[in-house]
C-alpha positions in Angstrom: -11.5 -8.0 -15.0 -8.9 -10.3 -13.3 -7.8 -9.4 -9.8 -4.9 -7.0 -9.7 -2.6 -5.8 -6.9 -0.9 -2.5 -6.7 0.5 -0.1 -4.1 -0.9 3.4 -3.7 -0.8 6.2 -1.2 -3.9 7.5 0.5 -4.4 11.2 -0.4 -7.3 13.0 1.3 -9.0 9.7 2.0 -8.8 8.6 -1.7 -6.8 5.8 -3.2 -5.9 6.5 -6.8 -6.2 3.5 -9.1 -3.3 3.4 -11.6 -4.2 4.4 -15.1 -3.3 0.9 -16.5 -6.2 -0.6 -14.4 -8.5 2.5 -14.5 -9.2 2.1 -18.2 -10.6 -1.4 -17.5 -13.3 0.1 -15.3 -16.5 1.7 -16.4 -17.5 4.9 -14.7 -19.9 4.1 -11.8 -19.0 0.4 -11.9 -19.0 -1.4 -8.5 -15.7 -3.1 -7.5 -14.5 -5.1 -4.5 -11.6 -3.5 -2.7 -9.4 -5.0 -0.1 -7.1 -2.6 1.8 -4.0 -3.8 3.6 -2.0 -1.2 5.5 1.7 -1.5 4.6 3.7 -1.8 7.8 7.0 -0.1 8.0 10.0 -2.4 8.1 11.3 -3.0 11.6 14.9 -2.3 12.4 15.9 -5.0 14.9 18.9 -3.0 16.2 16.7 0.1 16.9 14.1 -2.1 18.5 16.6 -3.7 20.9 18.1 -0.3 21.7 14.6 1.0 22.6 13.9 -2.1 24.6 17.0 -1.6 26.6 15.9 2.0 27.5 12.5 0.9 28.9 11.8 1.1 32.6 11.3 -2.3 34.3 7.7 -3.4 34.7 6.8 -3.1 38.4 4.2 -5.8 37.9 6.6 -8.3 36.5 7.5 -11.1 39.0 11.1 -11.8 39.8 12.8 -14.9 38.6 12.7 -16.2 42.2 8.9 -15.7 42.3 8.4 -17.4 39.0 10.6 -20.3 40.2 8.5 -20.7 43.4 5.2 -20.8 41.4 6.7 -23.4 39.1 7.7 -25.5 42.1 4.2 -25.2 43.6 2.5 -26.2 40.4 4.8 -29.2 39.9 4.2 -30.3 43.5 0.5 -30.1 43.0 0.7 -32.1 39.8 2.9 -34.8 41.4 0.5 -35.2 44.4 -2.5 -35.6 42.2 -1.0 -38.7 40.5 
C-alpha cells in the first residue's frame, strides 16, 4: 500500500480510516500511523486585540533598564579589546 494522507476526527479515541483506504487493509494487519494535530487558524486581529488587553509583566525590565545593560555589556566588550 502506498502512503496516504487524509483528515479525520477523533471520536471516542478512534480515528476512522476512510472507506477508500480501508478496503486496501486486511483485518488485523499492522500499519504505521503518524498523527498530526490540526491547529486552528490564527486570526491575527483577534490575537493583537487579546495582546492589548494583557496586563504588563511586572518582571519585564523597562526600556531604560535594558539600555543600561546594553551600555554595560558594550563597555565590557570595548575594554577587553
